[in-house]
N, C-alpha and C positions, 0 to 999 in steps of 0.2 A: 425543408428539414425543420423539425421542431426541436428546440433546445429548451428544456425545462430547468427549474432550479435544481432538480436532481442531477442533471448533467453538469451544471455549473459547480455544484458542491463537490461532485466526484472529481472533476478536473483540478479543483483547488486542493482537495485532500491528496490526490496523487502527486501534485507538485510539491506539497509539504512533505510527503513521504520520500520523494526523490531527493529533496534538499537535506533531509535529516537522517537518512539511513547511513550508518557508518559501519559496514561489515557486520551489522547485527539488525535484527528486526526492530521495527518501531511499533510501539503499542498504540492502539486506537485511542486510548485514554489521553495520551500526550497530543495526538493530532486533534482530538476533540477540544482540548484546552486551548491549543494554539489557534484553531480555526473558529472557536465559539460555536461549534455544531454539536448537536445531540449525539451522545455515544451510540444509542440504539439506531439512530438514522445512519451513522457511519458503518455500523455493523451490517445493515442491510445493503448498503452500497458496496462494501468490500466483499461481501458474500457474492454479489453479482460479478465483481471484478475478478475474484478468484475463479469462479466458474468459467469466465472468459479467458483465463490463463494470463492475466495481466499482473497479478500479484501472487505471492506464495505466502502461506501462513505457517507459523510455528507456534505450537502449543506450549504451555507450561511457563514456569518462571523465566523471565527474560524473553518471552515469546512476543509475537506481534506479526507485522506484515513487512514484506520486502518486495521490491520489484522483481517480477519473474524474468524480465529481459532488461537490457541496458536502456537507459532513459532515451537515447537517440533512436531506439528501435520501437518505441511506443508512440503512436500517433494519437492526437487528441480525439480524432474521429472514433478510434477504437474504444476509448474510455466512454465517450458519450453513447455510442451504440450499445456497449455492454450494460450500462446502467439503465438505459431506456428500453432494454429488452428488444432491440431491433437488430436486423441483419443489414448488411450493406445492400443486399438484394431489394430491401424495402425502398431504396432510393435509386434503384436502377431504372432504366427506361420503363415507362408505363405501357400498359397494353394498348393495342391499336385504337379501340373505341375511346379509351380515356384520353389518349393523346389528341385524337380528333376533336373531342369535346373541349379540351383545354385550348387547342389552337383556335377553335371557333370563337371562344369567349375572350381570350387574352393573348392570343398568339403563343409563342413559346416562352413567354416571360417566366412562368412558375416552373416549368420543366427545367429551363436552363438555370434558374435561380437555385433550385435544390441541388442540381448537379455541381454548380460552382461552389456552393457552401460546403458540400461534402468534400469536394476536391481540395478546397482550402484547408479544411480541418484535417485532412489526411496529410497535408504538406507540413503541418505544424507538429513538431515532436515535443515530448515532455522535456527534453534537453533544452529546447528553445525557450520554454516557459521558465525553466530553472534559471537560465541566463538572464531573462527579462527580470525575474524577481530579484536576482543578485544585483543587477544594474539599478534597480529601484531602492536598494539598500536593505533588502531582507538578509539578515545575518544568520548564517548557519553556525551556531556555536558548536565547537568540538565537544564531544562527550567527555566528561572528566574521567580520567583513569583512576583505578582503585587506589594507587599509590598517592596520586595528587589529592584525592579526596581525603585520605587519612591525614596528610600533611596540613591541608588547609583547615580541616575541621577540628584538628587537635585530638583525634581519636587514635589511640595507640592500637597496634595489632593485638588481638586477643590470643593468648597462649592456649595451645591445645590442652585439654584435660589430661591428667596423669594417665588414666586408663587408655586413652587413645595413643599417647606417646609410647606406652608399653605394649601396644597392639593387643590389648585385652578386649575381647568382644563385649559389647554393651547390651546384648539382648540374648534371650534364651535360644532364639533361632540360630544366632551366630555361634553359640556354644555347641549346638548340635552338629554343626558343620566341621568342628574340630575333630581330629583323630583322637581316639581314646588312648590314654596313657597305659602302658602295660602294667599289670598288677604285680606286686612283689610277693 
């Protein structure tokens, strides 16, 4: 089994996502800053992860990515196979001529090696990596709530404009939706 930098970065980014998602999507910009990885590179990886059904994306303000399943249901092997554009079938038993050739040269060393690596990666879940990261001291800071942010930054809540408080439309299109007043 071949594990490239692409697979390693994807596993690291998915672990970061799992550690920092708090009932809302995490933007790739924040993952990029924490991991020190190029944003465009992460976009490529997360596109592949989304196609594989491992993450879900949300567009717009406050958008980003969230895990499609719980962390304990996502195996590291799935992440690597998704970004390396491979199927599990690529690592299943080889054809009879290939096996015969490998056995003739090195016995079953490489066949069993690939099978064991894949088996091990399937046994490690994203939840396991989260627990390892937390044991090593990676802190998942809670996201600041809007109320706490205002209190700590000294920003007072902004009062709504008078027109909005009186429920007067602020556009010509909204005025057209109002019923016409009867003429006298």
